[in-house]
C-alpha positions as CSV (number, residue, x, y, z in Angstrom):
1,M,222.3,62.6,78.7
2,V,224.1,65.8,77.6
3,R,227.8,65.5,78.4
4,Q,229.3,68.7,79.8
5,R,232.8,69.3,78.5
6,G,235.2,72.2,78.6
7,K,237.4,73.8,75.9
8,G,241.1,73.3,76.1
9,I,244.3,73.4,74.2
10,I,244.5,71.4,70.9
11,Y,247.7,69.6,71.4
12,L,246.7,67.3,74.2
13,L,246.9,64.2,71.9
14,G,250.7,64.8,71.9
15,L,251.0,64.7,75.7
16,L,250.9,60.9,75.6
17,I,253.9,60.9,73.3
18,L,255.8,63.6,75.2
19,S,255.2,61.7,78.5
20,L,257.0,58.7,77.2
21,Q,260.5,60.2,77.4
22,S,261.9,58.9,80.6
23,C,260.7,56.0,82.7
24,S,261.7,52.8,84.4
25,L,259.8,49.4,84.4
26,L,259.0,47.8,87.7
27,G,258.6,44.1,88.3
28,G,259.9,42.8,85.0
29,D,262.6,40.3,84.0
30,S,265.1,41.9,81.6
31,Q,267.4,38.9,81.7
32,G,267.5,36.5,78.8
33,N,269.4,35.2,75.8
34,F,269.4,38.2,73.5
35,Q,270.7,37.6,70.0
36,T,271.0,40.2,67.3
37,S,268.6,39.5,64.4
38,Y,268.2,42.9,62.8
39,V,270.1,46.1,62.1
40,S,268.0,49.2,61.9
41,S,268.3,51.7,59.1
42,A,270.4,53.8,61.5
43,G,272.9,51.0,61.7
44,T,272.0,50.0,65.2
45,P,271.7,46.3,66.1
46,V,268.4,45.0,67.5
47,A,268.3,41.8,69.5
48,I,265.4,39.4,70.3
49,N,265.2,37.3,73.5
50,Q,265.6,33.7,72.4
51,T,264.0,32.5,75.7
52,A,260.7,33.4,74.1
53,R,261.2,30.9,71.3
54,N,259.1,28.2,73.0
55,T,256.2,30.5,73.9
56,F,256.0,33.1,71.2
57,Q,253.6,32.5,68.3
58,G,252.3,34.6,65.5
59,H,253.7,37.9,64.2
60,I,254.2,41.3,65.9
61,Y,254.3,44.2,63.5
62,F,255.9,47.3,65.0
63,T,258.3,50.2,63.9
64,L,262.0,50.6,64.4
65,H,263.6,53.9,63.6
66,R,260.3,54.6,61.7
67,D,260.7,51.5,59.5
68,L,257.9,48.9,59.6
69,A,259.2,45.6,60.8
70,V,257.8,42.2,61.9
71,I,258.9,39.6,64.4
72,D,257.8,36.1,63.2
73,G,257.3,32.9,65.2
74,K,260.9,31.9,64.8
75,L,261.9,35.3,66.3
76,N,263.3,36.6,63.1
77,V,262.9,40.3,62.4
78,T,262.2,41.5,58.9
79,R,262.1,45.1,57.6
80,L,259.0,45.7,55.4
81,T,259.5,49.4,54.6
82,Q,262.4,51.8,54.3
83,G,262.4,55.6,53.7
84,L,258.9,56.2,55.1
85,D,258.0,57.5,58.5
86,V,255.7,54.7,59.5
87,R,253.3,54.6,62.5
88,D,250.6,52.4,63.9
89,P,250.5,49.2,61.7
90,S,247.2,47.3,61.7
91,I,246.6,43.9,60.2
92,S,243.3,42.9,58.5
93,P,241.3,40.1,60.1
94,D,242.0,37.8,57.2
95,G,245.8,38.4,57.6
96,R,246.3,39.7,54.0
97,W,246.8,43.5,54.5
98,I,248.7,46.0,56.6
99,A,247.2,49.5,57.0
100,F,249.5,52.2,58.5
101,Q,250.1,55.9,58.6
102,A,253.0,57.4,56.7
103,R,253.9,60.7,58.2
104,Y,255.4,63.8,56.6
105,K,256.1,67.3,57.8
106,N,252.7,68.8,57.4
107,Y,250.4,65.9,56.8
108,S,250.2,62.1,56.7
109,D,248.9,59.4,54.3
110,L,246.8,56.4,55.0
111,M,248.7,53.5,53.4
112,L,248.0,49.8,52.5
113,M,250.4,47.0,51.7
114,P,250.4,43.1,51.7
115,T,251.5,41.5,54.9
116,Q,254.3,39.6,53.1
117,G,255.7,42.9,51.9
118,G,255.7,44.8,48.7
119,K,255.1,48.3,47.5
120,P,252.7,50.3,49.7
121,R,249.9,52.2,48.0
122,V,248.2,55.4,49.3
123,L,244.6,54.9,50.3
124,R,244.1,58.6,51.2
125,T,246.6,61.4,51.1
126,G,246.7,64.4,53.4
127,A,248.8,66.4,51.0
128,G,247.5,70.0,50.6
129,I,248.6,73.6,50.5
130,Y,249.0,76.5,52.9
131,E,247.4,79.8,52.0
132,S,248.5,82.9,53.9
133,N,245.2,84.6,53.0
134,P,246.1,88.2,53.7
135,G,243.4,90.1,55.6
136,F,241.8,86.9,56.7
137,A,242.6,83.8,58.8
138,P,245.3,81.6,57.1
139,H,244.0,78.5,55.6
140,A,245.6,75.0,55.1
141,T,244.2,72.0,53.3
142,Y,246.7,69.6,54.8
143,L,245.1,66.6,56.6
144,W,246.3,64.1,59.2
145,Y,245.4,60.4,59.0
146,A,246.3,58.1,61.9
147,Q,245.8,54.9,63.8
148,P,243.9,52.7,61.3
149,A,241.8,49.8,62.7
150,W,240.1,47.2,60.6
151,A,236.4,46.2,60.8
152,P,235.6,42.5,61.1
153,D,234.5,42.4,57.4
154,N,238.0,43.3,56.1
155,K,236.3,45.9,53.9
156,H,236.1,49.0,56.2
157,L,238.8,50.8,58.0
158,L,238.6,53.1,61.0
159,F,241.1,56.0,61.4
160,L,241.7,59.3,63.1
161,S,241.6,62.5,61.2
162,D,241.1,66.2,61.3
163,Y,239.0,65.8,58.1
164,D,236.0,67.8,59.4
165,K,238.0,71.0,59.6
166,Q,237.5,71.5,55.9
167,H,233.8,70.4,55.8
168,V,232.0,72.7,58.1
169,T,230.5,76.1,57.3
170,D,230.8,77.8,60.6
171,P,234.2,79.7,60.8
172,N,233.9,79.7,64.6
173,V,234.0,75.9,64.7
174,D,236.4,74.7,62.0
175,A,239.5,75.7,64.0
176,F,238.4,73.4,66.8
177,L,238.0,70.4,64.5
178,I,241.8,70.0,64.1
179,D,241.4,67.7,67.1
180,P,241.2,64.2,65.7
181,Q,237.9,62.4,65.3
182,I,237.1,58.9,64.2
183,F,236.1,58.1,60.6
184,S,235.6,55.1,58.4
185,I,236.2,54.3,54.7
186,Q,235.3,51.4,52.4
187,L,238.4,49.8,51.0
188,D,236.5,49.4,47.6
189,H,236.1,53.2,47.5
190,P,238.8,54.7,49.7
191,D,238.6,58.2,48.1
192,G,234.9,58.5,48.9
193,T,233.5,60.7,51.6
194,P,234.4,59.2,55.0
195,Q,231.7,58.1,57.3
196,E,231.7,60.0,60.6
197,I,232.0,57.4,63.5
198,A,232.8,59.3,66.7
199,Y,232.9,63.0,67.5
200,A,235.2,65.0,69.7
201,T,234.4,67.9,72.0
202,Y,235.6,71.2,70.6
203,G,239.2,72.0,71.7
204,D,239.5,69.2,74.3
205,G,242.1,67.1,72.6
206,G,240.1,64.8,70.4
207,L,240.0,61.0,70.2
208,R,242.5,58.2,69.7
209,D,243.0,54.4,69.9
210,P,239.9,53.2,67.9
211,V,239.4,49.4,67.9
212,Y,236.5,47.1,67.0
213,R,235.4,44.5,69.5
214,P,236.1,41.1,68.0
215,G,232.9,39.4,66.9
216,H,230.8,42.6,67.3
217,S,230.6,44.8,64.2
218,D,228.3,47.1,66.2
219,Q,230.8,48.0,68.9
220,I,234.0,50.0,68.9
221,A,236.1,51.3,71.8
222,Y,238.4,54.4,71.9
223,T,240.0,56.9,74.1
224,N,238.3,60.3,74.7
225,F,240.0,63.4,76.0
226,T,237.7,65.7,78.1
227,Y,238.0,68.7,80.4
228,D,235.7,69.2,83.4
229,S,233.5,72.2,83.7
230,S,236.4,74.2,85.2
231,R,238.2,73.8,81.9
232,I,241.4,73.1,84.0
233,K,241.1,69.5,85.1
234,Q,241.2,66.8,82.4
235,S,239.6,63.4,82.4
236,I,240.7,60.7,79.9
237,Q,238.2,57.9,79.4
238,I,237.5,54.8,77.4
239,Y,234.3,54.9,75.5
240,L,232.1,52.2,73.8
241,E,230.0,53.1,70.8
242,D,228.0,51.7,67.9
243,P,230.0,52.8,64.9
244,N,226.8,53.3,62.8
245,A,224.9,55.4,65.4
246,I,225.9,58.8,63.8
247,A,225.1,57.6,60.3
248,H,221.7,56.3,61.4
249,H,220.9,59.5,63.3
250,P,222.8,62.3,61.6
251,D,220.5,65.0,63.1
252,K,220.9,63.8,66.6
253,Y,224.6,63.6,67.2
254,R,227.3,66.2,66.5
255,P,230.6,67.6,67.9
256,G,230.2,70.5,70.2
257,D,231.3,72.4,73.2
258,I,230.4,72.5,76.9
259,S,226.8,73.6,76.4
260,D,225.5,71.6,73.4
261,E,227.6,68.6,72.6
262,F,225.9,65.2,72.0
263,D,227.5,61.9,71.1
264,P,226.3,58.3,71.0
265,A,229.1,56.8,73.2
266,V,228.9,55.3,76.7
267,A,231.8,55.6,79.1
268,L,233.4,52.4,80.3
269,T,235.6,54.2,82.8
270,P,234.7,57.0,85.2
271,R,234.8,60.7,84.4
272,L,236.9,62.2,87.2
273,P,239.3,65.1,87.2
274,D,242.9,64.0,86.4
275,L,241.9,60.4,86.0
276,A,243.4,58.9,82.8
277,N,242.3,55.5,81.4
278,M,243.3,54.9,77.8
279,Q,244.5,52.7,75.0
280,P,241.8,50.0,75.0
281,A,242.7,46.6,73.5
282,F,240.1,43.8,73.3
283,S,241.0,40.2,74.1
284,P,240.7,37.9,71.1
285,D,237.3,36.6,72.3
286,G,236.1,40.1,72.8
287,N,235.1,39.7,76.5
288,A,237.9,41.6,78.2
289,I,239.8,44.9,77.7
290,A,243.4,45.6,78.4
291,Y,244.1,49.2,79.0
292,I,246.6,51.7,80.5
293,R,245.8,53.8,83.6
294,R,247.9,56.7,84.8
295,L,248.3,56.0,88.6
296,D,250.1,59.2,89.6
297,A,252.7,61.6,88.2
298,N,255.4,58.9,88.1
299,H,253.6,55.6,87.5
300,M,251.3,53.9,85.0
301,G,249.7,50.5,85.2
302,L,248.6,47.8,82.8
303,F,245.1,46.7,83.7
304,V,242.5,44.2,82.4
305,M,238.8,44.5,82.9
306,P,235.8,42.4,81.7
307,V,233.5,43.9,79.1
308,P,230.4,45.0,81.0
309,P,227.4,42.6,80.7
310,G,224.9,43.4,78.0
311,A,227.4,45.7,76.2
312,S,225.4,45.4,73.0
313,T,222.4,46.9,74.6
314,L,224.4,49.8,76.1
315,T,225.2,51.2,72.6
316,Q,221.7,50.9,71.3
317,V,220.1,53.5,73.5
318,P,223.0,55.5,74.9
319,N,223.0,58.5,77.2
320,N,220.7,57.4,80.0
321,A,221.6,57.2,83.7
322,Q,220.9,53.5,84.2
323,D,223.0,52.3,81.3
324,D,225.8,54.8,82.2
325,Q,226.0,53.1,85.6
326,R,225.9,49.6,84.2
327,A,228.6,50.4,81.7
328,L,231.0,50.9,84.6
329,E,230.5,47.4,86.1
330,G,233.5,46.0,84.2
331,Y,235.8,48.8,85.4
332,S,235.0,48.0,89.0
333,K,236.4,44.5,88.4
334,S,239.7,45.7,86.9
335,I,242.9,43.8,87.7
336,Q,246.3,45.4,87.6
337,L,248.9,43.3,86.0
338,V,252.0,45.5,85.7
339,T,253.3,48.8,87.1
340,G,255.9,51.1,85.6
341,E,256.8,54.7,85.4
342,Y,255.4,54.6,81.9
343,I,253.7,51.7,80.0
344,S,251.8,51.9,76.8
345,N,250.4,50.2,73.7
346,P,248.9,46.9,75.1
347,I,248.2,44.2,72.5
348,W,246.9,40.6,73.0
349,S,248.5,37.5,71.5
350,P,246.1,35.8,69.1
351,D,245.6,32.9,71.6
352,G,244.9,35.3,74.5
353,K,247.7,33.9,76.7
354,Y,249.9,37.1,76.6
355,I,249.7,40.8,76.5
356,A,252.6,42.6,74.8
357,Y,253.2,46.2,75.7
358,T,255.8,49.0,75.3
359,G,257.9,49.3,78.5
360,Y,261.0,51.0,79.6
361,A,264.2,49.6,81.2
362,N,267.9,50.5,81.1
363,N,267.1,53.8,79.5
364,T,265.4,52.5,76.4
365,F,261.9,51.4,75.2
366,D,261.3,47.8,74.3
367,I,258.5,45.3,73.8
368,W,257.7,43.3,76.9
369,L,255.4,40.2,77.2
370,A,253.1,39.7,80.2
371,P,252.1,36.0,80.6
372,L,248.4,35.6,81.6
373,K,246.3,33.3,83.7
374,R,242.5,33.3,83.2
375,N,239.8,32.4,85.6
376,A,237.2,31.4,83.0
377,Q,234.2,31.3,85.4
378,R,234.8,34.9,86.5
379,N,236.4,36.2,83.2
380,I,239.2,37.6,85.3
381,Y,242.9,37.7,84.2
382,S,246.0,37.7,86.4
383,L,249.7,37.7,85.8
384,Q,251.3,34.3,85.6
385,G,255.0,34.8,86.5
386,Q,256.9,38.0,85.5
387,P,256.9,40.1,82.4
388,V,259.7,39.2,80.0
389,Q,261.6,41.6,77.8
390,L,261.2,40.5,74.1
391,T,263.3,43.1,72.3
392,N,266.6,44.9,73.0
393,A,266.2,47.7,70.5
394,N,269.0,50.0,71.7
395,G,266.8,53.0,71.4
396,Q,265.4,52.2,68.0
397,L,261.8,51.2,69.1
398,D,259.3,53.9,68.4
399,A,257.3,54.1,71.6
400,D,254.7,56.4,70.1
401,S,253.6,53.8,67.4
402,R,251.1,51.1,68.3
403,P,252.3,47.5,67.5
404,F,250.0,44.8,66.3
405,W,250.1,41.0,67.1
406,S,248.5,38.7,64.5
407,S,248.5,35.0,63.9
């Protein structure tokens, strides 16, 4: 099935960040025993809710004032980096490595460091040059790398990038490829040519939030930004895809525009004007997806839906009407857990008993914990009690950076 998509402005990826500037959390419990356990590099105290001591397990990696930090099982907070603008930490499945983005004025680097701390090393750098190119279009070789996500084998890393803008021969196309697409590299050869994993529609805002489905190396999910045929209304969807589909069929799939774009993904959420479903996060067993839905201009919700039945077959022969309909079966069983003016970045605890997310209360962003109850027979989750505020970051939590919860 050919997807019809419209062209649009290239900065749509930033709208999620810009939208997280003022909000209020509904239905949560901000009370607790908060004790200062960290002072940010700006000199601001950060407190952790000690009432979570009996329930919190594992490690949450996140960023405070652009430093990488970790909360451990004893609710201690440790700074792991300083002097870097860190975003989107991701822990390898074997627990040994942290991948993250280090951001600079005109580019970003893809970085790697041990989970226990140490000196980060650059996997891929986006450093480049700007050429004014008199008489012709200006040219820049800077690159952006963002949102790394590990493959189950600990040897491959997904990431977002505008890498393709320098590797196309059509001058009418390269400008559109500054929208982020999904790529993969081998950790043994990080400087090699990245494998193309998922394509964006020209000028529609690109892709974000890539993540592997646990236990399924043949499935990834991500957020896709698309305009409708009017090129005015936008739909934001969660897609499921075989990460090797493009590599196996290089002549079949490609980025494109409204008339000729093909991709191997199948939509797990409907494509409707102004409907936004985004930021997928698989449960540890891989059978459910937590995600964020924009409810209206002033509210967002945290939802959980089951992965549709036969998901593996959906990605093998994509783009047919029957499978497109079957892929939406999980969405029809979605359960809303939390409502707030803005909520983002859902992550599961390693035992599947909690979802942590970025929420807003008392004029600041913090990490909140939603306790879960699961109906195993129906694979349906519900909220057990009220969300609890984990951090009191006093404005130091970076709400535009995804946290990561590991064992």
